[in-house]
Structures are given as C-alpha cells and as structure tokens.
C-alpha positions in Angstrom: -47.6 50.4 -34.6 -45.9 47.0 -34.4 -42.6 48.8 -33.7 -44.1 50.9 -30.9 -45.7 47.8 -29.3 -42.4 45.9 -29.4 -40.6 49.0 -27.9 -43.1 48.9 -25.0 -42.7 45.2 -24.2 -38.9 45.1 -25.1 -37.5 48.5 -24.2 -34.0 49.4 -25.5 -31.2 48.1 -23.5 -33.0 45.0 -22.3 -30.3 42.8 -23.9 -27.5 45.2 -23.7 -25.9 43.5 -20.8 -25.5 40.2 -22.7 -25.4 41.3 -26.4 -23.2 43.7 -28.4 -24.1 45.9 -31.5 -24.6 43.8 -34.6 -22.0 45.8 -36.6 -19.3 45.1 -34.0 -19.5 41.4 -34.5 -17.0 39.5 -36.8 -17.8 40.5 -40.3 -18.1 44.3 -39.6 -20.5 46.2 -41.8 -21.5 43.0 -43.5 -23.8 42.4 -40.5 -27.3 43.8 -40.9 -30.5 43.9 -39.0 -33.5 42.4 -40.6 -37.0 41.4 -39.5 -36.4 38.2 -41.5 -32.9 37.1 -42.5 -32.2 36.5 -46.2 -32.0 32.8 -47.2 -28.2 32.9 -47.5 -27.6 34.7 -44.2 -27.1 33.4 -40.7 -28.7 34.6 -37.5 -26.2 35.8 -34.9 -27.8 35.3 -31.5 -25.2 37.4 -29.7 -25.8 40.5 -31.8 -28.1 43.4 -30.8 -30.1 45.5 -33.2 -31.7 48.9 -32.7 -35.1 47.3 -32.2 -35.6 44.0 -30.4 -38.0 42.8 -33.2 -35.1 42.8 -35.7 -32.6 40.0 -36.0 -28.8 40.4 -36.5 -28.0 38.6 -39.8 -24.6 38.0 -41.4 -23.4 36.2 -44.5 -20.7 34.6 -42.3 -21.6 31.6 -40.1 -21.5 32.2 -36.4 -18.2 31.4 -34.8 -18.3 28.6 -32.2 -17.7 29.8 -28.7 -14.4 28.4 -27.2 -15.1 25.8 -24.6 -13.7 26.4 -21.1 -10.6 24.3 -20.5 -11.2 21.6 -17.9 -8.6 21.4 -15.2 -6.2 18.5 -15.6 -7.4 15.4 -13.8 -5.0 14.2 -11.2 -4.9 10.6 -10.5 -5.5 9.6 -6.9 -2.5 8.1 -5.4 -3.1 4.8 -3.7 -3.1 5.1 0.1 0.0 3.9 1.8 -0.5 0.5 3.3 0.1 0.1 6.9 2.9 -2.3 7.7 1.7 -5.8 8.6 3.0 -7.8 11.6 4.9 -10.2 9.2 6.6 -7.3 7.4 7.8 -5.8 10.7 9.1 -9.1 12.2 10.3 -10.9 9.1 13.2 -9.3 7.1 12.3 -8.2 3.5 14.7 -10.7 2.1 12.5 -13.6 3.4 9.2 -12.2 2.1 7.6 -13.0 -1.2 9.5 -14.5 -4.1 12.9 -13.7 -2.6 16.0 -15.6 -3.8 17.1 -18.2 -1.3 20.5 -16.5 -0.9 18.8 -13.4 0.6 17.2 -15.4 3.5 19.8 -17.2 5.6 21.1 -17.5 9.2 21.5 -13.7 9.4 17.8 -13.2 8.7 17.0 -15.8 11.4 18.9 -13.7 13.9 16.9 -10.6 12.7 13.6 -12.5 13.2 14.7 -13.5 16.8 15.6 -9.9 17.6 12.4 -8.5 16.1 10.2 -10.9 18.1 12.1 -10.1 21.3 11.5 -6.4 20.7 7.8 -7.0 20.3 7.7 -9.1 23.5 9.6 -6.4 25.4 7.2 -3.7 24.2 4.1 -5.6 25.2 5.6 -6.6 28.5 6.6 -3.0 29.3 3.1 -1.8 28.5 1.6 -4.3 30.8 4.0 -3.4 33.6 3.0 0.2 33.2 -0.7 -0.7 33.3 -0.1 -2.7 36.6 1.7 0.4 38.0 -1.3 2.6 37.2 -3.8 0.0 38.5 -1.8 -0.5 41.8 -1.6 3.2 42.3 -5.4 3.6 41.7 -6.2 0.9 44.4 -3.7 2.4 46.8 -5.0 6.0 46.5 -8.7 5.0 46.6 -8.3 2.6 49.6 -9.7 5.2 52.0 -8.2 3.2 54.9 -9.3 -0.2 53.6 -6.3 -2.5 54.4 -7.3 -5.0 51.7 -7.3 -2.4 49.0 -4.0 -1.0 50.2 -2.5 -4.5 50.2 -3.9 -5.2 46.7 -2.4 -1.9 45.4 1.0 -2.6 46.9 1.0 -6.1 45.3 0.3 -4.6 41.9 3.1 -2.0 42.3 5.6 -4.6 43.6 4.8 -7.1 40.8 5.1 -4.4 38.2 8.5 -3.3 39.5 9.7 -6.9 39.5 8.4 -7.3 36.0 10.3 -4.2 34.8 13.5 -5.5 36.3 13.1 -8.9 34.5 12.3 -7.1 31.2 15.4 -4.9 31.6 17.8 -7.8 32.2 16.1 -9.9 29.5 16.6 -7.0 27.0 20.2 -6.6 28.1 20.7 -10.4 27.6 19.3 -10.3 24.1 21.4 -7.3 23.1 24.5 -9.1 24.5 23.7 -12.3 22.7 23.0 -10.7 19.3 26.1 -8.5 19.7 28.3 -11.5 20.6 27.0 -13.5 17.6 27.4 -10.6 15.2 30.6 -9.3 16.8 28.9 -6.1 17.7 28.7 -4.9 14.1 25.2 -6.1 13.2 26.5 -8.6 10.6 26.6 -12.3 11.0 30.2 -13.7 10.8 29.7 -16.5 8.3 31.6 -17.0 5.1 30.2 -14.8 2.3 28.3 -12.5 4.6 28.8 -8.7 4.4 31.2 -7.2 6.9 32.8 -3.9 7.7 36.5 -3.4 8.5 36.4 -1.2 11.6 40.0 -0.1 11.2 39.9 0.8 7.5 36.2 1.8 7.6 35.5 -0.1 4.4 33.0 -2.8 3.7 33.7 -6.3 2.4 33.0 -10.0 2.8 33.8 -12.6 5.4 36.3 -15.1 4.0 37.5 -18.3 5.7 41.3 -18.2 5.7 42.5 -21.4 7.3 40.4 -21.8 10.4 39.7 -18.1 10.9 37.0 -15.8 9.4 38.4 -12.5 8.3 36.7 -9.4 6.9 38.2 -8.9 3.4 37.7 -5.5 1.8 38.9 -6.3 -1.8 40.5 -8.9 -4.0 43.9 -7.3 -3.5 43.3 -7.5 0.3 42.5 -11.2 -0.1 45.6 -11.8 -2.2 47.9 -10.1 0.4 46.4 -12.0 3.4 46.1 -15.4 1.8 49.5 -15.3 0.0 47.7 -16.7 -3.1 47.5 -15.3 -6.6 43.9 -13.9 -6.4 42.8 -11.5 -9.1 39.5 -10.2 -10.5 38.2 -11.6 -13.8 35.6 -13.8 -15.4 34.1 -16.5 -13.2 35.9 -19.9 -13.3 34.0 -23.2 -13.5 36.4 -24.8 -11.1 38.8 -23.1 -8.6 39.0 -21.1 -5.5 36.8 -18.0 -6.0 35.2 -15.4 -3.8 32.2 -13.2 -4.8 31.5 -9.6 -3.8 35.2 -8.5 -3.7 35.4 -7.1 -7.3 33.5 -4.3 -9.0 31.2 -5.3 -11.8 28.9 -7.8 -10.1 28.7 -11.5 -11.0 30.7 -11.1 -14.2 33.8 -10.0 -12.2 34.9 -12.5 -9.5 38.0 -12.8 -7.3 39.6 -16.2 -8.1 43.0 -17.8 -7.9 44.3 -17.7 -11.4 
C-alpha cells in the first residue's frame, strides 16, 4: 500500500531528467537501493532507484562534483593620463628629477618654441571666431548700415590679425632655424649634432674658434691634428664625451 501511494505522488520518471540509474554510478553493482541505507553505506543523491521511496546507497563515498573553473581575472589597466600643459610646453628633460645636464640652453629654445606655438594656435582660433562673427553681423544686417559696418570691422580686423600671426610664425621659425642652424639642434659644445654631408650623428666640438660637428673620435683626431683616441677617462687632459662607443667608460682623449 505504501509503495502504491508513493507511486501515485511520485510517478516514475519524475527525477529521470536530473538523476541516473543507481547501478550506473561509480561503484557499479555495489550500488543498491534501500528504504534505509545500512550504517556503513553512503547515500548517493544523484542516483535513481526503481521507486522514489528507495534510496541509492553505496559503500563508496560520493565523489565531489568538480567546480566550474572561473575565468581568469584581468587586471584593469590604468587609464592613460591626458597630457598636462607643463608636459606639452616643457621638454621631458626638464620635468621631475631630471639630471641638470639634460636641461640646458637647447631646452630653453624648446620652451620658447612651444609657447609660441600655443600663442599662434589660440590667436588663429580667435581670428577665425572674429571672421565668423563679422560674417554673421554682415549677413543679418538687413540693410542696417551700423550692423554692416560692424561686420566689416570684425572681418578686416580678423584678416589683419591673421597676417600678423603668419609673419610672427615665420619670424619664430626663422629665428629658431638660425639659432639651431636649421637642424633642430643647438650649436653649443657638447650638444648633439648631425653631419649633413656624411649623414651621421655626433657632437659639437670647439676647434679653435669654430664649432664643428664631429662624428667620431677618429674624426676629431683628423680635424684637430691631435692624438685623440678612445679609452678610459682621464682625470686631467683634453677629453670629449659622446664620440666613443661604450658610454661614460670609453672617452675620446688626447693620450
């Protein structure tokens, strides 16, 4: 009677979608269906018996279900910081704990050039705004002579401003080109240079009263007529850095 009642309330197949036959679980025919599991047996919750009132029991402990692997966590990359006004105008060699040698007269020229470019950009934008404003007054004058005159004034002043900006920009380019000899480098002793004829880089060296772009220690030896050679730095003597491979431990000196 109890089996029939259980069959009415729990018809066969109710758990078939989520359970498998008890004998097909790990342990094979050692699995058995009991109404009460023996003391030394374990209840397998994922096993199905012929009757829902019976329990799937096994002498083996139930196997733990493998946990689903979590996707690897990706660390969020810090957002790129927008460049500040100081980082755009001031060269990198003069920002933060930079060595004094990396911030000299050449960097001063760079700051002057960057500030000039900012001024030209702002001035050009204002001139364009005046052009638009003058055109608006002129087109919406509707025969009003005062608005026509006001619009013409804006347009003429904007044109004059653009001419001034153009010549000022040309003057700055000419000045910077004259100071740096058109190569972008400042001609001071020790500064980097580029030999336009040979196409190689080097350093400015003062030979007599003239600054010359020297590509290597051998080049300095041939132009100065002195016995320059690469080697260990000398405490005293005529030495030039940046002309020998190997960094600070290899210096071009008269030996």
